[in-house]
All heavy atoms as a GROMACS GRO file, in nm:
protein
  598
    1MET      N    1 -11.344 -11.684   7.179
    1MET     CA    2 -11.397 -11.761   7.280
    1MET      C    3 -11.289 -11.847   7.350
    1MET      O    4 -11.290 -11.865   7.467
    1MET     CB    5 -11.510 -11.841   7.223
    1MET     CG    6 -11.583 -11.928   7.330
    1MET     SD    7 -11.664 -11.819   7.454
    1MET     CE    8 -11.793 -11.750   7.360
    2ASP      N    9 -11.194 -11.897   7.268
    2ASP     CA   10 -11.088 -11.971   7.324
    2ASP      C   11 -11.013 -11.898   7.431
    2ASP      O   12 -10.984 -11.948   7.534
    2ASP     CB   13 -10.991 -12.026   7.218
    2ASP     CG   14 -11.055 -12.117   7.119
    2ASP    OD1   15 -11.137 -12.202   7.161
    2ASP    OD2   16 -11.019 -12.116   7.001
    3ALA      N   17 -10.983 -11.769   7.402
    3ALA     CA   18 -10.912 -11.689   7.502
    3ALA      C   19 -10.991 -11.667   7.623
    3ALA      O   20 -10.932 -11.667   7.736
    3ALA     CB   21 -10.878 -11.554   7.431
    4ALA      N   22 -11.125 -11.648   7.605
    4ALA     CA   23 -11.207 -11.627   7.730
    4ALA      C   24 -11.210 -11.752   7.820
    4ALA      O   25 -11.203 -11.741   7.941
    4ALA     CB   26 -11.342 -11.583   7.685
    5VAL      N   27 -11.222 -11.868   7.753
    5VAL     CA   28 -11.227 -11.993   7.823
    5VAL      C   29 -11.090 -12.014   7.889
    5VAL      O   30 -11.086 -12.053   8.024
    5VAL     CB   31 -11.258 -12.118   7.729
    5VAL    CG1   32 -11.235 -12.250   7.800
    5VAL    CG2   33 -11.402 -12.098   7.687
    6LEU      N   34 -10.979 -11.991   7.828
    6LEU     CA   35 -10.853 -12.009   7.893
    6LEU      C   36 -10.828 -11.911   8.009
    6LEU      O   37 -10.788 -11.953   8.121
    6LEU     CB   38 -10.741 -11.982   7.787
    6LEU     CG   39 -10.596 -11.989   7.836
    6LEU    CD1   40 -10.568 -12.125   7.891
    6LEU    CD2   41 -10.504 -11.952   7.718
    7TRP      N   42 -10.873 -11.781   8.001
    7TRP     CA   43 -10.869 -11.691   8.098
    7TRP      C   44 -10.942 -11.731   8.222
    7TRP      O   45 -10.901 -11.730   8.333
    7TRP     CB   46 -10.912 -11.554   8.052
    7TRP     CG   47 -10.907 -11.444   8.164
    7TRP    CD1   48 -10.793 -11.371   8.192
    7TRP    CD2   49 -11.014 -11.405   8.246
    7TRP    NE1   50 -10.831 -11.293   8.300
    7TRP    CE2   51 -10.960 -11.305   8.331
    7TRP    CE3   52 -11.151 -11.443   8.260
    7TRP    CZ2   53 -11.040 -11.245   8.423
    7TRP    CZ3   54 -11.228 -11.379   8.353
    7TRP    CH2   55 -11.172 -11.284   8.439
    8ALA      N   56 -11.067 -11.782   8.197
    8ALA     CA   57 -11.158 -11.823   8.308
    8ALA      C   58 -11.096 -11.942   8.383
    8ALA      O   59 -11.098 -11.949   8.502
    8ALA     CB   60 -11.293 -11.864   8.256
    9ARG      N   61 -11.038 -12.031   8.306
    9ARG     CA   62 -10.969 -12.150   8.373
    9ARG      C   63 -10.853 -12.097   8.460
    9ARG      O   64 -10.830 -12.140   8.578
    9ARG     CB   65 -10.920 -12.249   8.272
    9ARG     CG   66 -11.021 -12.335   8.214
    9ARG     CD   67 -11.034 -12.464   8.288
    9ARG     NE   68 -11.139 -12.538   8.214
    9ARG     CZ   69 -11.256 -12.584   8.261
    9ARG    NH1   70 -11.288 -12.552   8.387
    9ARG    NH2   71 -11.338 -12.650   8.184
   10GLU      N   72 -10.769 -12.006   8.401
   10GLU     CA   73 -10.654 -11.948   8.481
   10GLU      C   74 -10.704 -11.876   8.602
   10GLU      O   75 -10.628 -11.866   8.699
   10GLU     CB   76 -10.574 -11.858   8.386
   10GLU     CG   77 -10.497 -11.939   8.283
   10GLU     CD   78 -10.425 -11.853   8.183
   10GLU    OE1   79 -10.450 -11.723   8.182
   10GLU    OE2   80 -10.352 -11.901   8.100
   11GLN      N   81 -10.820 -11.823   8.607
   11GLN     CA   82 -10.875 -11.743   8.724
   11GLN      C   83 -10.930 -11.842   8.821
   11GLN      O   84 -10.978 -11.799   8.929
   11GLN     CB   85 -10.987 -11.643   8.668
   11GLN     CG   86 -10.923 -11.540   8.579
   11GLN     CD   87 -10.812 -11.458   8.637
   11GLN    OE1   88 -10.823 -11.412   8.758
   11GLN    NE2   89 -10.697 -11.458   8.577
   12GLY      N   90 -10.939 -11.973   8.788
   12GLY     CA   91 -10.987 -12.072   8.883
   12GLY      C   92 -11.133 -12.100   8.879
   12GLY      O   93 -11.195 -12.141   8.978
   13ALA      N   94 -11.196 -12.070   8.764
   13ALA     CA   95 -11.339 -12.100   8.754
   13ALA      C   96 -11.368 -12.249   8.778
   13ALA      O   97 -11.301 -12.333   8.738
   13ALA     CB   98 -11.385 -12.067   8.605
   14ALA      N   99 -11.466 -12.272   8.865
   14ALA     CA  100 -11.507 -12.400   8.900
   14ALA      C  101 -11.583 -12.473   8.786
   14ALA      O  102 -11.574 -12.594   8.774
   14ALA     CB  103 -11.603 -12.396   9.024
   15ARG      N  104 -11.649 -12.395   8.702
   15ARG     CA  105 -11.724 -12.455   8.593
   15ARG      C  106 -11.738 -12.355   8.485
   15ARG      O  107 -11.751 -12.227   8.509
   15ARG     CB  108 -11.863 -12.488   8.645
   15ARG     CG  109 -11.952 -12.556   8.542
   15ARG     CD  110 -12.074 -12.614   8.624
   15ARG     NE  111 -12.193 -12.640   8.532
   15ARG     CZ  112 -12.197 -12.741   8.450
   15ARG    NH1  113 -12.094 -12.832   8.450
   15ARG    NH2  114 -12.301 -12.755   8.377
   16ILE      N  115 -11.714 -12.393   8.358
   16ILE     CA  116 -11.729 -12.297   8.252
   16ILE      C  117 -11.835 -12.350   8.152
   16ILE      O  118 -11.831 -12.456   8.101
   16ILE     CB  119 -11.591 -12.292   8.166
   16ILE    CG1  120 -11.484 -12.231   8.258
   16ILE    CG2  121 -11.609 -12.203   8.047
   16ILE    CD1  122 -11.351 -12.223   8.209
   17VAL      N  123 -11.939 -12.264   8.133
   17VAL     CA  124 -12.049 -12.286   8.040
   17VAL      C  125 -12.042 -12.188   7.934
   17VAL      O  126 -12.039 -12.070   7.955
   17VAL     CB  127 -12.185 -12.290   8.114
   17VAL    CG1  128 -12.296 -12.311   8.016
   17VAL    CG2  129 -12.188 -12.394   8.232
   18VAL      N  130 -12.030 -12.234   7.810
   18VAL     CA  131 -12.041 -12.137   7.698
   18VAL      C  132 -12.171 -12.164   7.626
   18VAL      O  133 -12.212 -12.274   7.594
   18VAL     CB  134 -11.922 -12.159   7.601
   18VAL    CG1  135 -11.930 -12.089   7.477
   18VAL    CG2  136 -11.794 -12.133   7.667
   19ALA      N  137 -12.247 -12.044   7.599
   19ALA     CA  138 -12.372 -12.059   7.528
   19ALA      C  139 -12.366 -11.956   7.415
   19ALA      O  140 -12.326 -11.841   7.434
   19ALA     CB  141 -12.490 -12.024   7.624
   20VAL      N  142 -12.398 -12.011   7.297
   20VAL     CA  143 -12.390 -11.921   7.175
   20VAL      C  144 -12.512 -11.954   7.093
   20VAL      O  145 -12.566 -12.065   7.091
   20VAL     CB  146 -12.264 -11.944   7.092
   20VAL    CG1  147 -12.143 -11.903   7.173
   20VAL    CG2  148 -12.250 -12.093   7.049
   21PRO      N  149 -12.560 -11.847   7.016
   21PRO     CA  150 -12.674 -11.870   6.933
   21PRO      C  151 -12.646 -11.952   6.809
   21PRO      O  152 -12.729 -12.034   6.769
   21PRO     CB  153 -12.725 -11.735   6.898
   21PRO     CG  154 -12.615 -11.640   6.924
   21PRO     CD  155 -12.520 -11.716   7.021
   22VAL      N  156 -12.530 -11.945   6.748
   22VAL     CA  157 -12.499 -12.021   6.628
   22VAL      C  158 -12.352 -12.042   6.627
   22VAL      O  159 -12.268 -11.951   6.667
   22VAL     CB  160 -12.542 -11.942   6.503
   22VAL    CG1  161 -12.473 -11.808   6.485
   22VAL    CG2  162 -12.533 -12.028   6.378
   23ALA      N  163 -12.304 -12.161   6.578
   23ALA     CA  164 -12.171 -12.193   6.563
   23ALA      C  165 -12.148 -12.298   6.458
   23ALA      O  166 -12.243 -12.372   6.424
   23ALA     CB  167 -12.116 -12.252   6.698
   24SER      N  168 -12.034 -12.298   6.395
   24SER     CA  169 -11.992 -12.397   6.296
   24SER      C  170 -11.969 -12.524   6.362
   24SER      O  171 -11.932 -12.534   6.481
   24SER     CB  172 -11.875 -12.351   6.210
   24SER     OG  173 -11.766 -12.357   6.293
   25PHE      N  174 -11.974 -12.637   6.293
   25PHE     CA  175 -11.945 -12.766   6.336
   25PHE      C  176 -11.803 -12.770   6.392
   25PHE      O  177 -11.770 -12.826   6.496
   25PHE     CB  178 -11.970 -12.878   6.232
   25PHE     CG  179 -11.926 -13.016   6.270
   25PHE    CD1  180 -12.016 -13.086   6.349
   25PHE    CD2  181 -11.808 -13.072   6.228
   25PHE    CE1  182 -11.973 -13.214   6.383
   25PHE    CE2  183 -11.775 -13.194   6.262
   25PHE     CZ  184 -11.865 -13.269   6.340
   26GLU      N  185 -11.709 -12.712   6.313
   26GLU     CA  186 -11.570 -12.713   6.344
   26GLU      C  187 -11.547 -12.636   6.481
   26GLU      O  188 -11.468 -12.681   6.555
   26GLU     CB  189 -11.491 -12.650   6.231
   26GLU     CG  190 -11.489 -12.728   6.102
   26GLU     CD  191 -11.610 -12.708   6.015
   26GLU    OE1  192 -11.686 -12.617   6.046
   26GLU    OE2  193 -11.630 -12.778   5.924
   27SER      N  194 -11.617 -12.532   6.496
   27SER     CA  195 -11.591 -12.454   6.619
   27SER      C  196 -11.644 -12.538   6.736
   27SER      O  197 -11.583 -12.529   6.844
   27SER     CB  198 -11.676 -12.324   6.619
   27SER     OG  199 -11.618 -12.238   6.511
   28VAL      N  200 -11.761 -12.605   6.727
   28VAL     CA  201 -11.811 -12.679   6.832
   28VAL      C  202 -11.712 -12.789   6.867
   28VAL      O  203 -11.689 -12.814   6.985
   28VAL     CB  204 -11.950 -12.736   6.797
   28VAL    CG1  205 -11.992 -12.842   6.890
   28VAL    CG2  206 -12.048 -12.625   6.789
   29GLN      N  207 -11.659 -12.862   6.764
   29GLN     CA  208 -11.568 -12.969   6.794
   29GLN      C  209 -11.441 -12.920   6.857
   29GLN      O  210 -11.383 -12.987   6.944
   29GLN     CB  211 -11.528 -13.040   6.665
   29GLN     CG  212 -11.649 -13.103   6.595
   29GLN     CD  213 -11.707 -13.213   6.684
   29GLN    OE1  214 -11.647 -13.294   6.742
   29GLN    NE2  215 -11.839 -13.196   6.707
   30ARG      N  216 -11.392 -12.799   6.827
   30ARG     CA  217 -11.264 -12.750   6.885
   30ARG      C  218 -11.295 -12.706   7.031
   30ARG      O  219 -11.205 -12.722   7.111
   30ARG     CB  220 -11.219 -12.635   6.797
   30ARG     CG  221 -11.078 -12.583   6.849
   30ARG     CD  222 -11.029 -12.465   6.766
   30ARG     NE  223 -11.102 -12.341   6.806
   30ARG     CZ  224 -11.178 -12.276   6.727
   30ARG    NH1  225 -11.198 -12.307   6.603
   30ARG    NH2  226 -11.244 -12.167   6.768
   31LEU      N  227 -11.408 -12.637   7.052
   31LEU     CA  228 -11.433 -12.579   7.187
   31LEU      C  229 -11.484 -12.677   7.291
   31LEU      O  230 -11.443 -12.664   7.407
   31LEU     CB  231 -11.530 -12.457   7.166
   31LEU     CG  232 -11.552 -12.372   7.289
   31LEU    CD1  233 -11.418 -12.306   7.338
   31LEU    CD2  234 -11.648 -12.264   7.259
   32ALA      N  235 -11.560 -12.769   7.250
   32ALA     CA  236 -11.628 -12.861   7.340
   32ALA      C  237 -11.534 -12.926   7.445
   32ALA      O  238 -11.573 -12.931   7.564
   32ALA     CB  239 -11.716 -12.966   7.268
   33PRO      N  240 -11.420 -12.973   7.405
   33PRO     CA  241 -11.334 -13.041   7.504
   33PRO      C  242 -11.278 -12.944   7.610
   33PRO      O  243 -11.243 -12.994   7.724
   33PRO     CB  244 -11.220 -13.100   7.423
   33PRO     CG  245 -11.271 -13.098   7.285
   33PRO     CD  246 -11.367 -12.989   7.272
   34SER      N  247 -11.277 -12.816   7.591
   34SER     CA  248 -11.220 -12.725   7.688
   34SER      C  249 -11.321 -12.663   7.784
   34SER      O  250 -11.284 -12.582   7.861
   34SER     CB  251 -11.140 -12.620   7.622
   34SER     OG  252 -11.189 -12.570   7.502
   35VAL      N  253 -11.446 -12.695   7.767
   35VAL     CA  254 -11.550 -12.637   7.859
   35VAL      C  255 -11.630 -12.750   7.926
   35VAL      O  256 -11.627 -12.864   7.884
   35VAL     CB  257 -11.647 -12.538   7.782
   35VAL    CG1  258 -11.576 -12.428   7.720
   35VAL    CG2  259 -11.721 -12.615   7.672
   36ASP      N  260 -11.692 -12.708   8.037
   36ASP     CA  261 -11.774 -12.809   8.108
   36ASP      C  262 -11.917 -12.835   8.038
   36ASP      O  263 -11.969 -12.943   8.037
   36ASP     CB  264 -11.798 -12.760   8.250
   36ASP     CG  265 -11.667 -12.754   8.324
   36ASP    OD1  266 -11.604 -12.866   8.339
   36ASP    OD2  267 -11.632 -12.639   8.362
   37GLN      N  268 -11.967 -12.722   7.977
   37GLN     CA  269 -12.095 -12.741   7.898
   37GLN      C  270 -12.093 -12.640   7.785
   37GLN      O  271 -12.058 -12.524   7.796
   37GLN     CB  272 -12.214 -12.713   7.997
   37GLN     CG  273 -12.343 -12.740   7.930
   37GLN     CD  274 -12.454 -12.708   8.023
   37GLN    OE1  275 -12.445 -12.681   8.140
   37GLN    NE2  276 -12.578 -12.718   7.969
   38LEU      N  277 -12.139 -12.686   7.671
   38LEU     CA  278 -12.148 -12.598   7.557
   38LEU      C  279 -12.291 -12.608   7.503
   38LEU      O  280 -12.335 -12.717   7.472
   38LEU     CB  281 -12.046 -12.646   7.451
   38LEU     CG  282 -12.046 -12.567   7.308
   38LEU    CD1  283 -12.016 -12.420   7.335
   38LEU    CD2  284 -11.946 -12.636   7.211
   39VAL      N  285 -12.353 -12.488   7.500
   39VAL     CA  286 -12.488 -12.487   7.450
   39VAL      C  287 -12.488 -12.406   7.318
   39VAL      O  288 -12.442 -12.294   7.314
   39VAL     CB  289 -12.582 -12.411   7.544
   39VAL    CG1  290 -12.722 -12.403   7.498
   39VAL    CG2  291 -12.577 -12.486   7.686
   40VAL      N  292 -12.537 -12.467   7.213
   40VAL     CA  293 -12.547 -12.405   7.085
   40VAL      C  294 -12.683 -12.422   7.031
   40VAL      O  295 -12.734 -12.531   7.007
   40VAL     CB  296 -12.441 -12.470   6.978
   40VAL    CG1  297 -12.453 -12.399   6.844
   40VAL    CG2  298 -12.298 -12.465   7.034
   41LEU      N  299 -12.751 -12.309   7.009
   41LEU     CA  300 -12.893 -12.308   6.960
   41LEU      C  301 -12.912 -12.359   6.816
   41LEU      O  302 -13.004 -12.429   6.783
   41LEU     CB  303 -12.961 -12.169   6.983
   41LEU     CG  304 -12.973 -12.124   7.130
   41LEU    CD1  305 -13.042 -11.991   7.126
   41LEU    CD2  306 -13.034 -12.236   7.217
   42ASP      N  307 -12.811 -12.315   6.734
   42ASP     CA  308 -12.822 -12.364   6.586
   42ASP      C  309 -12.677 -12.397   6.547
   42ASP      O  310 -12.580 -12.315   6.562
   42ASP     CB  311 -12.872 -12.245   6.503
   42ASP     CG  312 -12.910 -12.287   6.368
   42ASP    OD1  313 -12.924 -12.412   6.337
   42ASP    OD2  314 -12.935 -12.201   6.284
   43ASN      N  315 -12.669 -12.516   6.486
   43ASN     CA  316 -12.542 -12.562   6.438
   43ASN      C  317 -12.563 -12.609   6.292
   43ASN      O  318 -12.562 -12.727   6.262
   43ASN     CB  319 -12.494 -12.670   6.525
   43ASN     CG  320 -12.355 -12.730   6.496
   43ASN    OD1  321 -12.336 -12.850   6.486
   43ASN    ND2  322 -12.261 -12.644   6.478
   44PRO      N  323 -12.589 -12.516   6.203
   44PRO     CA  324 -12.631 -12.547   6.070
   44PRO      C  325 -12.524 -12.622   5.989
   44PRO      O  326 -12.400 -12.585   5.999
   44PRO     CB  327 -12.665 -12.413   5.998
   44PRO     CG  328 -12.584 -12.316   6.075
   44PRO     CD  329 -12.578 -12.366   6.221
   45ALA      N  330 -12.551 -12.723   5.910
   45ALA     CA  331 -12.465 -12.795   5.823
   45ALA      C  332 -12.403 -12.702   5.724
   45ALA      O  333 -12.281 -12.716   5.688
   45ALA     CB  334 -12.532 -12.917   5.773
   46ASP      N  335 -12.478 -12.608   5.676
   46ASP     CA  336 -12.420 -12.518   5.579
   46ASP      C  337 -12.382 -12.384   5.637
   46ASP      O  338 -12.404 -12.274   5.583
   46ASP     CB  339 -12.531 -12.494   5.473
   46ASP     CG  340 -12.662 -12.419   5.531
   46ASP    OD1  341 -12.675 -12.427   5.657
   46ASP    OD2  342 -12.732 -12.373   5.458
   47PHE      N  343 -12.308 -12.389   5.746
   47PHE     CA  344 -12.264 -12.264   5.815
   47PHE      C  345 -12.187 -12.183   5.713
   47PHE      O  346 -12.090 -12.233   5.654
   47PHE     CB  347 -12.171 -12.308   5.936
   47PHE     CG  348 -12.140 -12.181   6.014
   47PHE    CD1  349 -12.222 -12.140   6.123
   47PHE    CD2  350 -12.020 -12.115   5.994
   47PHE    CE1  351 -12.197 -12.035   6.200
   47PHE    CE2  352 -11.990 -12.001   6.071
   47PHE     CZ  353 -12.077 -11.959   6.176
   48LEU      N  354 -12.218 -12.062   5.707
   48LEU     CA  355 -12.152 -11.968   5.624
   48LEU      C  356 -12.023 -11.912   5.684
   48LEU      O  357 -11.994 -11.939   5.801
   48LEU     CB  358 -12.246 -11.851   5.583
   48LEU     CG  359 -12.381 -11.899   5.510
   48LEU    CD1  360 -12.470 -11.785   5.488
   48LEU    CD2  361 -12.347 -11.968   5.378
   49LEU      N  362 -11.937 -11.841   5.613
   49LEU     CA  363 -11.811 -11.797   5.659
   49LEU      C  364 -11.823 -11.693   5.777
   49LEU      O  365 -11.734 -11.688   5.861
   49LEU     CB  366 -11.730 -11.735   5.550
   49LEU     CG  367 -11.696 -11.827   5.446
   49LEU    CD1  368 -11.625 -11.757   5.329
   49LEU    CD2  369 -11.603 -11.944   5.492
   50ALA      N  370 -11.930 -11.624   5.784
   50ALA     CA  371 -11.945 -11.524   5.892
   50ALA      C  372 -12.069 -11.552   5.975
   50ALA      O  373 -12.177 -11.582   5.923
   50ALA     CB  374 -11.956 -11.388   5.838
   51VAL      N  375 -12.058 -11.528   6.107
   51VAL     CA  376 -12.169 -11.550   6.197
   51VAL      C  377 -12.287 -11.460   6.154
   51VAL      O  378 -12.398 -11.496   6.162
   51VAL     CB  379 -12.128 -11.518   6.337
   51VAL    CG1  380 -12.240 -11.519   6.444
   51VAL    CG2  381 -12.027 -11.631   6.384
   52GLY      N  382 -12.247 -11.335   6.125
   52GLY     CA  383 -12.356 -11.237   6.094
   52GLY      C  384 -12.441 -11.269   5.976
   52GLY      O  385 -12.546 -11.231   5.964
   53ALA      N  386 -12.396 -11.366   5.895
   53ALA     CA  387 -12.480 -11.410   5.784
   53ALA      C  388 -12.593 -11.494   5.830
   53ALA      O  389 -12.689 -11.518   5.754
   53ALA     CB  390 -12.393 -11.491   5.681
   54HIS      N  391 -12.594 -11.536   5.949
   54HIS     CA  392 -12.702 -11.617   6.005
   54HIS      C  393 -12.809 -11.534   6.086
   54HIS      O  394 -12.894 -11.593   6.149
   54HIS     CB  395 -12.650 -11.727   6.099
   54HIS     CG  396 -12.558 -11.820   6.022
   54HIS    ND1  397 -12.614 -11.932   5.957
   54HIS    CD2  398 -12.424 -11.824   5.993
   54HIS    CE1  399 -12.516 -11.997   5.892
   54HIS    NE2  400 -12.405 -11.929   5.914
   55TYR      N  401 -12.806 -11.405   6.072
   55TYR     CA  402 -12.896 -11.318   6.137
   55TYR      C  403 -12.967 -11.234   6.032
   55TYR      O  404 -12.899 -11.196   5.933
   55TYR     CB  405 -12.819 -11.229   6.240
   55TYR     CG  406 -12.762 -11.300   6.356
   55TYR    CD1  407 -12.641 -11.371   6.352
   55TYR    CD2  408 -12.834 -11.310   6.474
   55TYR    CE1  409 -12.592 -11.440   6.458
   55TYR    CE2  410 -12.790 -11.378   6.581
   55TYR     CZ  411 -12.668 -11.447   6.580
   55TYR     OH  412 -12.616 -11.519   6.683
   56ARG      N  413 -13.083 -11.186   6.064
   56ARG     CA  414 -13.159 -11.085   5.986
   56ARG      C  415 -13.092 -10.947   5.998
   56ARG      O  416 -13.079 -10.870   5.908
   56ARG     CB  417 -13.303 -11.076   6.026
   56ARG     CG  418 -13.382 -11.194   5.982
   56ARG     CD  419 -13.526 -11.170   6.006
   56ARG     NE  420 -13.596 -11.301   5.985
   56ARG     CZ  421 -13.700 -11.335   6.040
   56ARG    NH1  422 -13.755 -11.252   6.131
   56ARG    NH2  423 -13.760 -11.448   6.008
   57TYR      N  424 -13.046 -10.922   6.125
   57TYR     CA  425 -12.989 -10.789   6.158
   57TYR      C  426 -12.868 -10.809   6.247
   57TYR      O  427 -12.874 -10.870   6.349
   57TYR     CB  428 -13.093 -10.700   6.238
   57TYR     CG  429 -13.042 -10.565   6.271
   57TYR    CD1  430 -13.019 -10.469   6.171
   57TYR    CD2  431 -13.008 -10.533   6.408
   57TYR    CE1  432 -12.964 -10.348   6.209
   57TYR    CE2  433 -12.967 -10.412   6.443
   57TYR     CZ  434 -12.943 -10.314   6.339
   57TYR     OH  435 -12.891 -10.186   6.368
   58PHE      N  436 -12.750 -10.772   6.190
   58PHE     CA  437 -12.622 -10.800   6.260
   58PHE      C  438 -12.527 -10.674   6.226
   58PHE      O  439 -12.444 -10.691   6.148
   58PHE     CB  440 -12.567 -10.932   6.208
   58PHE     CG  441 -12.451 -10.980   6.298
   58PHE    CD1  442 -12.481 -11.052   6.414
   58PHE    CD2  443 -12.311 -10.953   6.266
   58PHE    CE1  444 -12.371 -11.098   6.493
   58PHE    CE2  445 -12.213 -10.995   6.343
   58PHE     CZ  446 -12.241 -11.069   6.460
   59PRO      N  447 -12.553 -10.556   6.294
   59PRO     CA  448 -12.480 -10.442   6.261
   59PRO      C  449 -12.332 -10.457   6.302
   59PRO      O  450 -12.305 -10.522   6.414
   59PRO     CB  451 -12.549 -10.338   6.336
   59PRO     CG  452 -12.607 -10.407   6.454
   59PRO     CD  453 -12.651 -10.540   6.400
   60GLN      N  454 -12.250 -10.398   6.236
   60GLN     CA  455 -12.107 -10.386   6.280
   60GLN      C  456 -12.090 -10.272   6.378
   60GLN      O  457 -12.152 -10.172   6.363
   60GLN     CB  458 -12.011 -10.368   6.159
   60GLN     CG  459 -12.024 -10.481   6.056
   60GLN     CD  460 -11.989 -10.618   6.119
   60GLN    OE1  461 -11.876 -10.635   6.177
   60GLN    NE2  462 -12.066 -10.710   6.107
   61ILE      N  463 -11.999 -10.286   6.476
   61ILE     CA  464 -11.977 -10.178   6.565
   61ILE      C  465 -11.820 -10.151   6.565
   61ILE      O  466 -11.741 -10.239   6.533
   61ILE     CB  467 -12.022 -10.202   6.708
   61ILE    CG1  468 -11.962 -10.333   6.764
   61ILE    CG2  469 -12.170 -10.220   6.710
   61ILE    CD1  470 -11.999 -10.358   6.917
   62VAL      N  471 -11.785 -10.025   6.594
   62VAL     CA  472 -11.646  -9.983   6.591
   62VAL      C  473 -11.584 -10.015   6.732
   62VAL      O  474 -11.649 -10.027   6.828
   62VAL     CB  475 -11.635  -9.837   6.558
   62VAL    CG1  476 -11.687  -9.816   6.413
   62VAL    CG2  477 -11.709  -9.745   6.652
   63ASP      N  478 -11.454 -10.011   6.724
   63ASP     CA  479 -11.382 -10.046   6.850
   63ASP      C  480 -11.415  -9.958   6.967
   63ASP      O  481 -11.426  -9.997   7.082
   63ASP     CB  482 -11.225 -10.033   6.826
   63ASP     CG  483 -11.179 -10.150   6.736
   63ASP    OD1  484 -11.252 -10.245   6.713
   63ASP    OD2  485 -11.060 -10.136   6.688
   64GLU      N  486 -11.433  -9.833   6.940
   64GLU     CA  487 -11.465  -9.730   7.040
   64GLU      C  488 -11.588  -9.771   7.117
   64GLU      O  489 -11.609  -9.753   7.234
   64GLU     CB  490 -11.467  -9.590   6.995
   64GLU     CG  491 -11.332  -9.529   6.954
   64GLU     CD  492 -11.236  -9.538   7.081
   64GLU    OE1  493 -11.273  -9.498   7.186
   64GLU    OE2  494 -11.118  -9.580   7.065
   65GLU      N  495 -11.690  -9.811   7.038
   65GLU     CA  496 -11.822  -9.849   7.102
   65GLU      C  497 -11.799  -9.972   7.183
   65GLU      O  498 -11.857  -9.980   7.292
   65GLU     CB  499 -11.917  -9.881   6.987
   65GLU     CG  500 -12.059  -9.904   7.036
   65GLU     CD  501 -12.157  -9.911   6.922
   65GLU    OE1  502 -12.126  -9.903   6.805
   65GLU    OE2  503 -12.278  -9.948   6.948
   66VAL      N  504 -11.720 -10.068   7.146
   66VAL     CA  505 -11.690 -10.184   7.231
   66VAL      C  506 -11.619 -10.143   7.358
   66VAL      O  507 -11.660 -10.190   7.465
   66VAL     CB  508 -11.602 -10.290   7.153
   66VAL    CG1  509 -11.555 -10.402   7.240
   66VAL    CG2  510 -11.673 -10.345   7.030
   67LYS      N  511 -11.521 -10.060   7.347
   67LYS     CA  512 -11.453 -10.001   7.470
   67LYS      C  513 -11.546  -9.939   7.559
   67LYS      O  514 -11.542  -9.965   7.685
   67LYS     CB  515 -11.341  -9.907   7.429
   67LYS     CG  516 -11.224  -9.975   7.358
   67LYS     CD  517 -11.126  -9.864   7.316
   67LYS     CE  518 -11.014  -9.930   7.227
   67LYS     NZ  519 -10.929  -9.828   7.180
   68THR      N  520 -11.638  -9.862   7.510
   68THR     CA  521 -11.744  -9.794   7.595
   68THR      C  522 -11.831  -9.896   7.663
   68THR      O  523 -11.852  -9.887   7.790
   68THR     CB  524 -11.830  -9.696   7.513
   68THR    OG1  525 -11.740  -9.601   7.460
   68THR    CG2  526 -11.934  -9.626   7.597
   69ILE      N  527 -11.876  -9.998   7.595
   69ILE     CA  528 -11.962 -10.103   7.652
   69ILE      C  529 -11.888 -10.171   7.765
   69ILE      O  530 -11.945 -10.198   7.871
   69ILE     CB  531 -12.011 -10.196   7.537
   69ILE    CG1  532 -12.104 -10.132   7.447
   69ILE    CG2  533 -12.076 -10.318   7.609
   69ILE    CD1  534 -12.132 -10.200   7.313
   70LEU      N  535 -11.767 -10.210   7.742
   70LEU     CA  536 -11.683 -10.279   7.842
   70LEU      C  537 -11.654 -10.190   7.964
   70LEU      O  538 -11.664 -10.241   8.076
   70LEU     CB  539 -11.553 -10.328   7.780
   70LEU     CG  540 -11.568 -10.443   7.677
   70LEU    CD1  541 -11.432 -10.461   7.611
   70LEU    CD2  542 -11.626 -10.564   7.738
   71GLN      N  543 -11.633 -10.070   7.944
   71GLN     CA  544 -11.604  -9.976   8.062
   71GLN      C  545 -11.735  -9.954   8.134
   71GLN      O  546 -11.731  -9.966   8.266
   71GLN     CB  547 -11.561  -9.841   8.006
   71GLN     CG  548 -11.411  -9.841   7.970
   71GLN     CD  549 -11.372  -9.698   7.924
   71GLN    OE1  550 -11.448  -9.625   7.869
   71GLN    NE2  551 -11.246  -9.667   7.952
   72GLU      N  552 -11.847  -9.942   8.067
   72GLU     CA  553 -11.967  -9.935   8.144
   72GLU      C  554 -12.000 -10.061   8.223
   72GLU      O  555 -12.054 -10.055   8.340
   72GLU     CB  556 -12.082  -9.894   8.045
   72GLU     CG  557 -12.074  -9.754   7.992
   72GLU     CD  558 -12.179  -9.728   7.890
   72GLU    OE1  559 -12.264  -9.815   7.855
   72GLU    OE2  560 -12.179  -9.611   7.841
   73ALA      N  561 -11.979 -10.175   8.162
   73ALA     CA  562 -12.001 -10.300   8.232
   73ALA      C  563 -11.911 -10.313   8.358
   73ALA      O  564 -11.948 -10.364   8.459
   73ALA     CB  565 -11.985 -10.419   8.141
   74HIS      N  566 -11.787 -10.269   8.338
   74HIS     CA  567 -11.685 -10.288   8.447
   74HIS      C  568 -11.715 -10.189   8.559
   74HIS      O  569 -11.702 -10.222   8.676
   74HIS     CB  570 -11.544 -10.264   8.392
   74HIS     CG  571 -11.438 -10.280   8.494
   74HIS    ND1  572 -11.402 -10.402   8.546
   74HIS    CD2  573 -11.366 -10.180   8.561
   74HIS    CE1  574 -11.305 -10.378   8.638
   74HIS    NE2  575 -11.279 -10.252   8.647
   75TYR      N  576 -11.745 -10.064   8.531
   75TYR     CA  577 -11.764  -9.966   8.626
   75TYR      C  578 -11.914  -9.942   8.666
   75TYR      O  579 -11.937  -9.858   8.753
   75TYR     CB  580 -11.699  -9.830   8.582
   75TYR     CG  581 -11.542  -9.843   8.570
   75TYR    CD1  582 -11.489  -9.836   8.444
   75TYR    CD2  583 -11.470  -9.860   8.682
   75TYR    CE1  584 -11.349  -9.850   8.434
   75TYR    CE2  585 -11.333  -9.868   8.665
   75TYR     CZ  586 -11.275  -9.860   8.541
   75TYR     OH  587 -11.141  -9.874   8.530
   76GLY      N  588 -12.000 -10.008   8.609
   76GLY     CA  589 -12.142  -9.995   8.637
   76GLY      C  590 -12.202  -9.852   8.604
   76GLY      O  591 -12.283  -9.800   8.666
   77VAL      N  592 -12.141  -9.797   8.496
   77VAL     CA  593 -12.183  -9.659   8.458
   77VAL      C  594 -12.315  -9.663   8.389
   77VAL      O  595 -12.354  -9.754   8.318
   77VAL     CB  596 -12.083  -9.595   8.368
   77VAL    CG1  597 -12.124  -9.465   8.311
   77VAL    CG2  598 -11.951  -9.583   8.440
   0.00000   0.00000   0.00000
């Protein structure tokens, strides 16, 4: 997320809003100063080591699947 925020700033974004379903306290503290608005639906005190641990269903996907999704989003396929 840090890289995405930095890229958006470098591209001249007028406003950066980050919205996430769950985040650790440490992540919120680190990211908040670099965005205009940060929306976090759940910020549990007992945040576990992995985001996926906070979901009932959180399947892993392989790099090729991510590449396909990004290409489809970019080219409107």
